Each structure stands twice: as structure tokens, then as C-alpha cells.
C-alpha positions as CSV (number, residue, x, y, z in Angstrom):
1,M,225.5,-90.3,27.9
2,I,225.8,-86.8,26.6
3,W,228.6,-84.6,25.2
4,D,228.2,-80.8,24.8
5,F,229.6,-78.9,21.9
6,K,229.5,-75.1,22.0
7,G,230.2,-72.3,19.5
8,P,229.3,-71.7,15.9
9,E,230.6,-75.2,14.8
10,G,229.0,-77.0,17.7
11,L,226.3,-78.8,15.6
12,E,228.8,-80.0,13.0
13,T,231.1,-81.2,15.8
14,A,228.3,-83.1,17.5
15,K,227.3,-84.7,14.2
16,H,230.9,-85.9,13.7
17,H,231.2,-87.1,17.3
18,C,228.2,-89.4,16.6
19,V,230.3,-91.2,13.9
20,H,233.0,-91.9,16.5
21,L,230.5,-93.1,19.1
22,K,229.1,-95.7,16.6
23,E,232.6,-96.8,15.6
24,F,233.6,-97.3,19.2
25,A,230.5,-99.5,19.9
26,E,230.9,-101.5,16.7
27,I,234.7,-102.1,17.1
28,D,234.2,-103.4,20.7
29,N,230.9,-105.2,19.7
30,L,228.9,-103.2,22.3
31,T,225.2,-102.8,22.2
32,Y,223.6,-99.4,21.9
33,Y,220.1,-98.2,21.2
34,E,220.5,-94.8,19.7
35,V,223.3,-92.5,18.7
36,N,222.2,-89.0,17.7
37,H,222.7,-85.3,18.0
38,E,220.5,-82.4,18.8
39,Q,220.8,-78.6,18.5
40,V,219.9,-77.0,21.8
41,H,220.3,-73.5,20.4
42,E,222.4,-71.6,17.9
43,F,225.7,-72.1,19.8
44,H,225.0,-75.3,21.7
45,A,224.6,-78.8,20.4
46,I,224.8,-82.2,22.0
47,A,225.8,-85.7,20.8
48,F,224.4,-88.6,22.8
49,I,224.3,-92.4,23.0
50,T,221.8,-94.6,24.8
51,V,223.2,-97.8,26.2
52,D,222.2,-100.5,28.7
53,E,223.1,-99.8,32.3
54,T,225.2,-103.0,32.3
55,D,227.5,-101.4,29.6
56,M,227.4,-97.9,30.9
57,K,230.8,-98.1,32.8
58,I,232.6,-99.3,29.6
59,F,231.3,-96.3,27.6
60,R,231.8,-93.9,30.5
61,D,235.3,-94.8,31.3
62,A,236.5,-94.9,27.7
63,L,234.6,-91.9,26.3
64,K,234.4,-89.5,29.2
65,P,230.9,-88.0,28.6
66,H,230.2,-84.6,30.0
67,R,227.1,-85.9,31.7
68,G,224.6,-88.7,31.8
69,V,221.0,-89.4,32.6
70,V,219.0,-92.6,33.3
71,A,216.4,-93.2,30.6
72,S,213.3,-95.1,31.4
């Protein structure tokens, strides 16, 4: 699941969002594989979390990602 953050503070916002993604998973004892951020370009960054398909709806419904992709 992916969240987009745009503007000059996008990267810092994406980094901070990762903290909340980890907290959500830990509070609800949900499994995740990776939480991280990436700078796409100067004014666009993303935060993402990789989860099992079986838990995807829990994360999606609660956290409202901007988009998602299936990883293989």
C-alpha cells in the first residue's frame, strides 16, 4: 500500500507517516514485511507498507492508502 506526499516537505512527511504505519501494525498485532519511504523526485515522496493479502483489507480500510500494488 502506498501513500503519496507532494511538495517541498513531502519526504519528511513520508518519513513521519512510516512511524504511524508501524505503530498501527504493532498496536493491532498485525504482520507486515516492510515499512519504508522513497523519494520519487524533489517534490514527490512515498511511504509504503508491505503486508500479506489476508491482512490487506484491514490496513486498507483503516489507513486509506492512495494506491496499492500486488507484490510477488
